[in-house]
GUVEX-285236 format. One record per residue (C-alpha): residue in three letters; x, y, z; residue number from 1. Coordinates in Angstrom, 2 decimals. Layout:
# GUVEX-285236
@type:ALA u:X v:Y w:Z seq:NUM
...
END
This chain:
# GUVEX-285236
@type:MET u:-73.75 v:-12.66 w:-92.36 seq:1
@type:ASP u:-71.16 v:-13.22 w:-89.62 seq:2
@type:TYR u:-71.40 v:-11.28 w:-86.37 seq:3
@type:PHE u:-68.84 v:-8.93 w:-84.84 seq:4
@type:ALA u:-69.13 v:-8.78 w:-81.04 seq:5
@type:PHE u:-68.81 v:-5.67 w:-78.90 seq:6
@type:GLN u:-68.65 v:-5.95 w:-75.12 seq:7
@type:TRP u:-69.80 v:-2.47 w:-74.24 seq:8
@type:HIS u:-69.44 v:-1.20 w:-70.68 seq:9
@type:ILE u:-71.82 v:1.76 w:-70.64 seq:10
@type:THR u:-71.30 v:2.50 w:-66.93 seq:11
@type:ASP u:-69.10 v:1.45 w:-64.02 seq:12
@type:GLU u:-71.92 v:1.97 w:-61.51 seq:13
@type:CYS u:-72.84 v:-1.23 w:-59.69 seq:14
@type:ASP u:-74.76 v:-2.42 w:-56.63 seq:15
@type:GLN u:-72.06 v:-4.97 w:-55.80 seq:16
@type:ARG u:-68.35 v:-4.84 w:-55.08 seq:17
@type:CYS u:-67.33 v:-8.32 w:-56.16 seq:18
@type:LYS u:-63.98 v:-9.51 w:-54.88 seq:19
@type:HIS u:-62.87 v:-10.71 w:-58.31 seq:20
@type:CYS u:-64.19 v:-7.77 w:-60.34 seq:21
@type:TYR u:-61.58 v:-6.01 w:-62.48 seq:22
@type:ILE u:-63.24 v:-2.63 w:-61.81 seq:23
@type:PHE u:-63.33 v:-2.77 w:-58.02 seq:24
@type:SER u:-60.81 v:-5.41 w:-56.95 seq:25
@type:GLU u:-57.90 v:-2.98 w:-56.97 seq:26
@type:GLY u:-59.82 v:0.21 w:-56.34 seq:27
@type:HIS u:-61.17 v:2.57 w:-58.96 seq:28
@type:PRO u:-60.56 v:6.31 w:-58.85 seq:29
@type:LYS u:-63.92 v:7.24 w:-60.37 seq:30
@type:LEU u:-67.06 v:5.43 w:-61.49 seq:31
@type:ILE u:-67.69 v:6.57 w:-65.03 seq:32
@type:GLU u:-70.89 v:6.69 w:-67.06 seq:33
@type:MET u:-70.58 v:7.07 w:-70.82 seq:34
@type:PRO u:-72.43 v:10.29 w:-71.74 seq:35
@type:TRP u:-75.47 v:10.10 w:-74.02 seq:36
@type:THR u:-73.86 v:12.00 w:-76.86 seq:37
@type:ARG u:-70.94 v:9.58 w:-76.84 seq:38
@type:LEU u:-73.25 v:6.55 w:-76.73 seq:39
@type:VAL u:-74.94 v:7.82 w:-79.89 seq:40
@type:ALA u:-71.62 v:8.57 w:-81.61 seq:41
@type:VAL u:-70.08 v:5.21 w:-80.69 seq:42
@type:LEU u:-73.11 v:3.30 w:-81.93 seq:43
@type:ALA u:-72.79 v:5.10 w:-85.26 seq:44
@type:ASN u:-69.09 v:4.18 w:-85.31 seq:45
@type:VAL u:-69.99 v:0.54 w:-84.62 seq:46
@type:ARG u:-72.43 v:0.52 w:-87.51 seq:47
@type:ARG u:-69.94 v:2.11 w:-89.92 seq:48
@type:MET u:-67.31 v:-0.46 w:-89.04 seq:49
@type:CYS u:-69.64 v:-3.41 w:-89.50 seq:50
@type:GLU u:-70.99 v:-2.08 w:-92.77 seq:51
@type:ARG u:-67.44 v:-1.81 w:-94.15 seq:52
@type:MET u:-66.57 v:-5.30 w:-92.91 seq:53
@type:GLN u:-69.89 v:-6.81 w:-94.02 seq:54
@type:ARG u:-70.52 v:-8.04 w:-90.51 seq:55
@type:ARG u:-73.59 v:-7.68 w:-88.32 seq:56
@type:PRO u:-72.94 v:-6.11 w:-84.91 seq:57
@type:TYR u:-73.88 v:-8.00 w:-81.76 seq:58
@type:LEU u:-73.76 v:-6.03 w:-78.51 seq:59
@type:TYR u:-73.05 v:-7.40 w:-75.05 seq:60
@type:ILE u:-74.25 v:-4.44 w:-73.00 seq:61
@type:THR u:-72.75 v:-4.45 w:-69.54 seq:62
@type:GLY u:-71.15 v:-2.38 w:-66.79 seq:63
@type:GLY u:-71.03 v:-2.25 w:-63.77 seq:64
@type:ASP u:-74.71 v:-2.88 w:-63.99 seq:65
@type:PRO u:-75.91 v:-1.31 w:-67.26 seq:66
@type:ILE u:-79.44 v:-0.73 w:-65.98 seq:67
@type:LEU u:-77.99 v:1.90 w:-63.60 seq:68
@type:HIS u:-77.00 v:4.13 w:-66.54 seq:69
@type:SER u:-79.15 v:7.27 w:-66.45 seq:70
@type:ARG u:-80.11 v:6.86 w:-70.13 seq:71
@type:PHE u:-80.29 v:3.06 w:-70.18 seq:72
@type:TRP u:-83.77 v:2.81 w:-71.66 seq:73
@type:ASP u:-83.11 v:5.54 w:-74.19 seq:74
@type:PHE u:-80.02 v:3.65 w:-75.30 seq:75
@type:LEU u:-81.94 v:0.40 w:-75.74 seq:76
@type:GLU u:-84.57 v:2.25 w:-77.76 seq:77
@type:LEU u:-81.80 v:3.53 w:-80.04 seq:78
@type:VAL u:-80.22 v:0.10 w:-80.42 seq:79
@type:HIS u:-83.63 v:-1.42 w:-81.13 seq:80
@type:SER u:-84.36 v:1.20 w:-83.80 seq:81
@type:TYR u:-81.41 v:-0.17 w:-85.81 seq:82
@type:ASP u:-82.48 v:-3.79 w:-85.24 seq:83
@type:ILE u:-79.14 v:-4.62 w:-83.58 seq:84
@type:PRO u:-79.30 v:-7.82 w:-81.50 seq:85
@type:PHE u:-77.96 v:-7.63 w:-77.96 seq:86
@type:THR u:-77.47 v:-9.42 w:-74.67 seq:87
@type:ILE u:-77.51 v:-7.73 w:-71.26 seq:88
@type:MET u:-74.83 v:-8.80 w:-68.78 seq:89
@type:GLY u:-75.90 v:-7.39 w:-65.44 seq:90
@type:ASN u:-77.06 v:-7.84 w:-61.87 seq:91
@type:PRO u:-80.30 v:-9.41 w:-60.62 seq:92
@type:PHE u:-81.44 v:-6.65 w:-58.28 seq:93
@type:HIS u:-83.65 v:-4.54 w:-60.55 seq:94
@type:LEU u:-85.31 v:-7.30 w:-62.57 seq:95
@type:THR u:-89.04 v:-7.11 w:-61.97 seq:96
@type:ASP u:-91.54 v:-8.69 w:-64.35 seq:97
@type:GLU u:-92.25 v:-5.24 w:-65.77 seq:98
@type:VAL u:-88.55 v:-4.51 w:-66.37 seq:99
@type:CYS u:-87.95 v:-7.86 w:-68.06 seq:100
@type:GLN u:-91.00 v:-7.49 w:-70.29 seq:101
@type:ARG u:-89.73 v:-4.10 w:-71.36 seq:102
@type:LEU u:-86.28 v:-5.54 w:-72.09 seq:103
@type:ARG u:-87.87 v:-8.26 w:-74.22 seq:104
@type:THR u:-90.01 v:-5.74 w:-76.11 seq:105
@type:LEU u:-86.89 v:-3.75 w:-76.96 seq:106
@type:GLY u:-85.20 v:-6.82 w:-78.44 seq:107
@type:CYS u:-83.10 v:-8.23 w:-75.60 seq:108
@type:ARG u:-82.45 v:-11.83 w:-76.55 seq:109
@type:LYS u:-80.59 v:-12.95 w:-73.47 seq:110
@type:TYR u:-79.82 v:-11.74 w:-69.95 seq:111
@type:GLN u:-76.66 v:-13.07 w:-68.31 seq:112
@type:LEU u:-76.34 v:-13.43 w:-64.55 seq:113
@type:SER u:-73.48 v:-14.74 w:-62.43 seq:114
@type:ILE u:-73.39 v:-17.54 w:-59.87 seq:115
@type:ASP u:-69.95 v:-17.97 w:-58.33 seq:116
@type:GLY u:-70.67 v:-20.71 w:-55.81 seq:117
@type:MET u:-73.41 v:-22.04 w:-53.62 seq:118
@type:ARG u:-75.09 v:-19.57 w:-51.29 seq:119
@type:GLU u:-72.30 v:-18.93 w:-48.77 seq:120
@type:THR u:-69.51 v:-18.76 w:-51.35 seq:121
@type:HIS u:-71.47 v:-16.70 w:-53.87 seq:122
@type:ASP u:-72.51 v:-14.14 w:-51.27 seq:123
@type:PHE u:-68.92 v:-14.00 w:-50.00 seq:124
@type:PHE u:-67.75 v:-12.99 w:-53.48 seq:125
@type:ARG u:-70.61 v:-10.59 w:-54.17 seq:126
@type:MET u:-72.93 v:-9.43 w:-51.35 seq:127
@type:PRO u:-75.32 v:-10.94 w:-48.79 seq:128
@type:GLY u:-78.59 v:-11.96 w:-50.40 seq:129
@type:SER u:-77.21 v:-11.97 w:-53.94 seq:130
@type:PHE u:-77.52 v:-15.76 w:-54.35 seq:131
@type:ASP u:-81.23 v:-15.94 w:-53.57 seq:132
@type:THR u:-82.02 v:-12.83 w:-55.61 seq:133
@type:THR u:-80.14 v:-14.28 w:-58.58 seq:134
@type:LEU u:-82.16 v:-17.51 w:-58.52 seq:135
@type:GLN u:-85.40 v:-15.55 w:-58.31 seq:136
@type:SER u:-84.33 v:-13.44 w:-61.27 seq:137
@type:VAL u:-83.65 v:-16.52 w:-63.40 seq:138
@type:HIS u:-87.38 v:-17.22 w:-63.40 seq:139
@type:THR u:-88.32 v:-13.56 w:-63.90 seq:140
@type:ILE u:-86.13 v:-13.42 w:-67.01 seq:141
@type:ARG u:-87.56 v:-16.63 w:-68.45 seq:142
@type:ARG u:-91.17 v:-15.59 w:-67.76 seq:143
@type:ALA u:-90.57 v:-12.59 w:-70.00 seq:144
@type:GLY u:-89.53 v:-14.83 w:-72.87 seq:145
@type:MET u:-85.81 v:-14.07 w:-72.75 seq:146
@type:HIS u:-83.08 v:-16.65 w:-72.49 seq:147
@type:CYS u:-81.29 v:-16.69 w:-69.16 seq:148
@type:ALA u:-77.56 v:-17.39 w:-69.15 seq:149
@type:VAL u:-75.48 v:-18.03 w:-66.04 seq:150
@type:MET u:-71.74 v:-17.51 w:-65.95 seq:151
@type:THR u:-69.40 v:-18.74 w:-63.21 seq:152
@type:THR u:-65.90 v:-17.41 w:-62.56 seq:153
@type:VAL u:-63.83 v:-20.36 w:-61.36 seq:154
@type:SER u:-60.84 v:-20.26 w:-59.04 seq:155
@type:GLU u:-59.31 v:-22.50 w:-56.39 seq:156
@type:THR u:-61.76 v:-20.96 w:-53.92 seq:157
@type:ASN u:-64.89 v:-22.30 w:-55.58 seq:158
@type:ARG u:-63.84 v:-25.06 w:-58.01 seq:159
@type:HIS u:-65.08 v:-27.79 w:-55.65 seq:160
@type:GLU u:-68.60 v:-26.34 w:-55.89 seq:161
@type:LEU u:-68.77 v:-26.22 w:-59.69 seq:162
@type:THR u:-70.59 v:-29.53 w:-60.13 seq:163
@type:ASP u:-73.14 v:-28.42 w:-57.52 seq:164
@type:ILE u:-73.64 v:-25.21 w:-59.50 seq:165
@type:ILE u:-74.31 v:-27.30 w:-62.62 seq:166
@type:ASP u:-77.02 v:-29.24 w:-60.76 seq:167
@type:LEU u:-78.43 v:-25.94 w:-59.51 seq:168
@type:VAL u:-78.75 v:-24.28 w:-62.91 seq:169
@type:VAL u:-80.36 v:-27.40 w:-64.36 seq:170
@type:GLU u:-82.84 v:-27.48 w:-61.46 seq:171
@type:HIS u:-83.80 v:-23.86 w:-62.17 seq:172
@type:GLU u:-84.00 v:-24.43 w:-65.94 seq:173
@type:VAL u:-81.30 v:-21.92 w:-66.83 seq:174
@type:ASP u:-81.05 v:-21.81 w:-70.63 seq:175
@type:ILE u:-77.27 v:-21.49 w:-70.99 seq:176
@type:PHE u:-74.45 v:-22.20 w:-68.55 seq:177
@type:ALA u:-70.74 v:-21.55 w:-68.93 seq:178
@type:PHE u:-67.72 v:-20.96 w:-66.75 seq:179
@type:GLY u:-64.43 v:-19.20 w:-67.20 seq:180
@type:ARG u:-61.33 v:-18.98 w:-65.09 seq:181
@type:TYR u:-60.50 v:-16.14 w:-62.76 seq:182
@type:CYS u:-58.13 v:-13.77 w:-64.51 seq:183
@type:PRO u:-55.65 v:-12.13 w:-62.10 seq:184
@type:THR u:-55.58 v:-8.36 w:-62.40 seq:185
@type:SER u:-52.24 v:-7.80 w:-60.68 seq:186
@type:GLU u:-49.02 v:-9.70 w:-60.11 seq:187
@type:ASP u:-49.62 v:-10.26 w:-56.40 seq:188
@type:LYS u:-52.94 v:-12.00 w:-57.05 seq:189
@type:SER u:-51.38 v:-14.42 w:-59.50 seq:190
@type:THR u:-49.38 v:-16.00 w:-56.67 seq:191
@type:ARG u:-52.22 v:-16.35 w:-54.19 seq:192
@type:ALA u:-53.04 v:-19.95 w:-53.36 seq:193
@type:SER u:-56.72 v:-19.10 w:-53.01 seq:194
@type:TRP u:-56.96 v:-18.31 w:-56.74 seq:195
@type:HIS u:-54.49 v:-20.53 w:-58.55 seq:196
@type:ILE u:-55.59 v:-23.92 w:-59.91 seq:197
@type:GLU u:-52.92 v:-26.47 w:-60.75 seq:198
@type:PRO u:-53.08 v:-27.76 w:-64.35 seq:199
@type:GLU u:-53.90 v:-31.37 w:-63.46 seq:200
@type:ASP u:-56.52 v:-30.21 w:-60.98 seq:201
@type:TYR u:-58.11 v:-28.13 w:-63.73 seq:202
@type:ARG u:-58.10 v:-31.08 w:-66.11 seq:203
@type:ASP u:-59.80 v:-33.16 w:-63.40 seq:204
@type:LEU u:-62.36 v:-30.39 w:-62.96 seq:205
@type:LEU u:-63.21 v:-30.49 w:-66.66 seq:206
@type:GLU u:-63.62 v:-34.26 w:-66.43 seq:207
@type:ARG u:-66.06 v:-33.97 w:-63.54 seq:208
@type:CYS u:-67.99 v:-31.21 w:-65.33 seq:209
@type:TRP u:-68.14 v:-33.28 w:-68.52 seq:210
@type:GLU u:-69.66 v:-36.14 w:-66.55 seq:211
@type:LYS u:-72.27 v:-33.72 w:-65.20 seq:212
@type:PHE u:-73.00 v:-32.38 w:-68.68 seq:213
@type:GLU u:-73.58 v:-35.95 w:-69.87 seq:214
@type:GLU u:-75.80 v:-36.64 w:-66.87 seq:215
@type:HIS u:-77.94 v:-33.61 w:-67.78 seq:216
@type:ARG u:-77.84 v:-34.16 w:-71.53 seq:217
@type:ASP u:-81.66 v:-34.17 w:-71.78 seq:218
@type:SER u:-82.20 v:-31.10 w:-69.59 seq:219
@type:GLU u:-83.34 v:-27.65 w:-70.70 seq:220
@type:THR u:-79.84 v:-26.26 w:-70.13 seq:221
@type:THR u:-77.26 v:-25.82 w:-72.89 seq:222
@type:PHE u:-73.67 v:-26.11 w:-71.67 seq:223
@type:ASN u:-71.39 v:-23.65 w:-73.44 seq:224
@type:LEU u:-67.77 v:-24.86 w:-73.53 seq:225
@type:LYS u:-66.41 v:-21.35 w:-73.15 seq:226
@type:ASP u:-62.88 v:-22.13 w:-71.98 seq:227
@type:HIS u:-60.72 v:-23.05 w:-74.97 seq:228
@type:LEU u:-58.96 v:-25.71 w:-72.92 seq:229
@type:TRP u:-62.12 v:-27.71 w:-73.54 seq:230
@type:THR u:-60.72 v:-28.21 w:-77.05 seq:231
@type:LEU u:-57.65 v:-29.92 w:-75.60 seq:232
@type:PHE u:-59.84 v:-31.97 w:-73.26 seq:233
@type:LEU u:-62.08 v:-33.19 w:-76.10 seq:234
@type:TYR u:-59.07 v:-33.80 w:-78.35 seq:235
@type:GLU u:-57.51 v:-36.11 w:-75.77 seq:236
@type:LYS u:-60.82 v:-37.97 w:-75.39 seq:237
@type:GLY u:-61.07 v:-38.45 w:-79.16 seq:238
@type:LEU u:-64.17 v:-36.23 w:-79.38 seq:239
@type:PHE u:-62.43 v:-33.51 w:-81.39 seq:240
@type:GLN u:-60.34 v:-34.27 w:-84.44 seq:241
@type:ILE u:-58.31 v:-31.91 w:-86.59 seq:242
@type:PRO u:-59.93 v:-31.98 w:-90.05 seq:243
@type:ASP u:-57.83 v:-32.91 w:-93.05 seq:244
@type:GLY u:-56.96 v:-30.47 w:-95.80 seq:245
@type:LEU u:-56.92 v:-27.27 w:-93.73 seq:246
@type:ASP u:-54.79 v:-24.24 w:-94.48 seq:247
@type:GLU u:-51.85 v:-24.38 w:-92.08 seq:248
@type:ASP u:-51.72 v:-20.57 w:-91.87 seq:249
@type:THR u:-55.40 v:-20.08 w:-90.95 seq:250
@type:ILE u:-56.73 v:-19.74 w:-87.40 seq:251
@type:TYR u:-60.00 v:-21.66 w:-87.22 seq:252
@type:ASP u:-61.04 v:-21.44 w:-83.57 seq:253
@type:GLY u:-59.85 v:-20.56 w:-80.10 seq:254
@type:CYS u:-59.43 v:-17.17 w:-78.46 seq:255
@type:ASN u:-61.19 v:-14.40 w:-80.42 seq:256
@type:CYS u:-58.88 v:-11.65 w:-79.18 seq:257
@type:GLY u:-57.89 v:-9.64 w:-82.25 seq:258
@type:ASN u:-60.33 v:-11.57 w:-84.41 seq:259
@type:CYS u:-64.02 v:-10.65 w:-84.12 seq:260
@type:HIS u:-64.35 v:-8.77 w:-80.86 seq:261
@type:PHE u:-63.90 v:-5.33 w:-79.33 seq:262
@type:THR u:-64.36 v:-4.18 w:-75.74 seq:263
@type:ILE u:-65.53 v:-0.60 w:-75.20 seq:264
@type:SER u:-65.08 v:0.86 w:-71.71 seq:265
@type:ALA u:-67.31 v:3.46 w:-70.09 seq:266
@type:GLU u:-64.54 v:6.04 w:-70.48 seq:267
@type:GLY u:-64.28 v:5.30 w:-74.21 seq:268
@type:ARG u:-61.17 v:3.13 w:-74.31 seq:269
@type:LEU u:-60.99 v:0.29 w:-76.82 seq:270
@type:MET u:-59.51 v:-3.01 w:-75.75 seq:271
@type:ALA u:-58.82 v:-6.24 w:-77.57 seq:272
@type:CYS u:-60.13 v:-8.07 w:-74.47 seq:273
@type:ARG u:-61.62 v:-6.81 w:-71.20 seq:274
@type:ARG u:-59.98 v:-9.51 w:-69.14 seq:275
@type:PHE u:-56.53 v:-7.92 w:-69.30 seq:276
@type:GLU u:-54.94 v:-4.58 w:-70.13 seq:277
@type:SER u:-55.10 v:-4.59 w:-73.92 seq:278
@type:TYR u:-55.60 v:-0.96 w:-74.91 seq:279
@type:VAL u:-55.73 v:-0.47 w:-78.68 seq:280
@type:GLY u:-57.35 v:2.95 w:-79.11 seq:281
@type:THR u:-60.32 v:5.16 w:-78.25 seq:282
@type:VAL u:-63.84 v:5.54 w:-79.57 seq:283
@type:ARG u:-62.83 v:8.91 w:-81.03 seq:284
@type:GLU u:-61.01 v:6.94 w:-83.72 seq:285
@type:GLU u:-62.71 v:5.01 w:-86.48 seq:286
@type:LEU u:-63.22 v:1.49 w:-85.13 seq:287
@type:PHE u:-62.53 v:0.04 w:-88.56 seq:288
@type:ASP u:-59.09 v:1.67 w:-88.63 seq:289
@type:VAL u:-58.26 v:0.56 w:-85.10 seq:290
@type:PHE u:-59.29 v:-3.03 w:-85.80 seq:291
@type:HIS u:-57.08 v:-3.18 w:-88.88 seq:292
@type:GLY u:-54.25 v:-1.19 w:-87.33 seq:293
@type:PRO u:-50.92 v:-2.14 w:-85.74 seq:294
@type:ARG u:-52.11 v:-1.96 w:-82.12 seq:295
@type:MET u:-54.67 v:-4.69 w:-82.70 seq:296
@type:GLU u:-52.23 v:-6.63 w:-84.86 seq:297
@type:ARG u:-50.11 v:-7.21 w:-81.74 seq:298
@type:TYR u:-52.70 v:-9.79 w:-80.67 seq:299
@type:ARG u:-52.68 v:-11.70 w:-83.95 seq:300
@type:GLU u:-49.04 v:-12.82 w:-83.99 seq:301
@type:HIS u:-49.85 v:-16.45 w:-83.34 seq:302
@type:GLU u:-46.35 v:-17.65 w:-84.08 seq:303
@type:ARG u:-45.26 v:-15.86 w:-80.88 seq:304
@type:PHE u:-47.19 v:-18.16 w:-78.53 seq:305
@type:GLU u:-44.39 v:-19.58 w:-76.43 seq:306
@type:LYS u:-45.92 v:-23.02 w:-75.91 seq:307
@type:CYS u:-48.91 v:-23.16 w:-78.26 seq:308
@type:ARG u:-46.84 v:-22.59 w:-81.41 seq:309
@type:HIS u:-45.33 v:-26.05 w:-80.88 seq:310
@type:CYS u:-48.75 v:-27.69 w:-80.41 seq:311
@type:GLU u:-50.89 v:-29.24 w:-83.14 seq:312
@type:LEU u:-53.91 v:-27.43 w:-81.63 seq:313
@type:LEU u:-52.51 v:-23.92 w:-82.21 seq:314
@type:ARG u:-55.18 v:-23.07 w:-84.80 seq:315
@type:PHE u:-58.01 v:-24.31 w:-82.57 seq:316
@type:CYS u:-57.17 v:-23.66 w:-78.90 seq:317
@type:ARG u:-54.41 v:-21.41 w:-77.48 seq:318
@type:GLY u:-56.01 v:-21.61 w:-74.03 seq:319
@type:CYS u:-56.73 v:-18.22 w:-72.47 seq:320
@type:PRO u:-54.01 v:-15.65 w:-73.20 seq:321
@type:ALA u:-55.72 v:-13.22 w:-70.80 seq:322
@type:VAL u:-55.16 v:-15.60 w:-67.88 seq:323
@type:ALA u:-51.56 v:-16.07 w:-69.03 seq:324
@type:PHE u:-51.15 v:-12.29 w:-69.06 seq:325
@type:GLY u:-52.59 v:-12.06 w:-65.54 seq:326
@type:TYR u:-49.88 v:-14.39 w:-64.30 seq:327
@type:THR u:-46.92 v:-13.16 w:-66.36 seq:328
@type:HIS u:-47.87 v:-9.86 w:-68.04 seq:329
@type:ASP u:-47.13 v:-11.64 w:-71.31 seq:330
@type:PHE u:-50.03 v:-12.34 w:-73.70 seq:331
@type:TYR u:-48.03 v:-15.07 w:-75.44 seq:332
@type:ALA u:-46.90 v:-16.93 w:-72.31 seq:333
@type:PRO u:-48.14 v:-20.51 w:-71.68 seq:334
@type:ASP u:-51.62 v:-20.87 w:-70.24 seq:335
@type:PRO u:-51.02 v:-21.58 w:-66.52 seq:336
@type:GLN u:-53.75 v:-24.26 w:-66.41 seq:337
@type:CYS u:-52.75 v:-26.09 w:-69.62 seq:338
@type:TRP u:-51.69 v:-29.61 w:-68.68 seq:339
@type:LYS u:-50.41 v:-30.69 w:-72.11 seq:340
@type:GLN u:-46.72 v:-31.49 w:-72.39 seq:341
@type:VAL u:-45.44 v:-29.98 w:-75.63 seq:342
@type:GLU u:-42.01 v:-30.51 w:-77.14 seq:343
@type:SER u:-40.38 v:-27.69 w:-79.04 seq:344
@type:ARG u:-40.51 v:-28.34 w:-82.78 seq:345
@type:SER u:-37.07 v:-26.79 w:-83.13 seq:346
@type:ALA u:-35.56 v:-29.25 w:-80.66 seq:347
END
């Protein structure tokens, strides 16, 4: 049975105030915790939706730092009682051996941490001491029998350190590593030289990372090609080919916005994607109806992609529309880091 993913922010509370966080980067009027009664109701809504769609739910439980929710352990007990698989995406500061063993007992398959640079850069983004605590927590997570994932948010500020981060996660036997691009949360940020990466520079970055991945092919670390521009990169290298005999009207891969994913905020808003303002409803509505309704359909109009619709990789790539939205406030605008020159088919 196929999965349906829910990125569920159960609280906004957090020990850090990361410079690139969408909750804190532009201020936040109030840090919200989803009440227990709503947690229970939303989980029931999630199960109803997946039963009707014949999908299995997969939860990415996050925040803020989800462990700071006042009913965090009660919530995990409830999730575990329904045998729903989940990953925790949180901070490293509360991860003792006892905590991680308890997480594993309750069914946590994976705990995702963030490393956004080497020590000085990472602590600049997050808080002093975060880098060392994160590396310690990698081993605490793995001792408990969970997989440890590390995610890096890449921008012009830290892109030169990305290959060093790859060496670092391999050295510490991180199970899964991926990176994604910084997604501007306001128009002024999209023009800041400290964040923006030029397309050819980004293509060069992927090349250097690919060389590192090949160097560490036999390591314990799996490299997740999260950014969909990897598809373009591999296509140009001859490592991805478009299969013959495919339905021209079917989307086979690429961005999952509007496809098999919901984001649930701590205040109960539903979004097609957390990385940009994509409100589609609230948890008071039936999730099944929202997913199949007109507000979500706005993110499935693939023929509207300004540049991608003219590209042979439309059904497999489409870059990151959230990043495009961060720059232009247009979901269907060209990906600002896509280096491919595409001619209009109508020309």
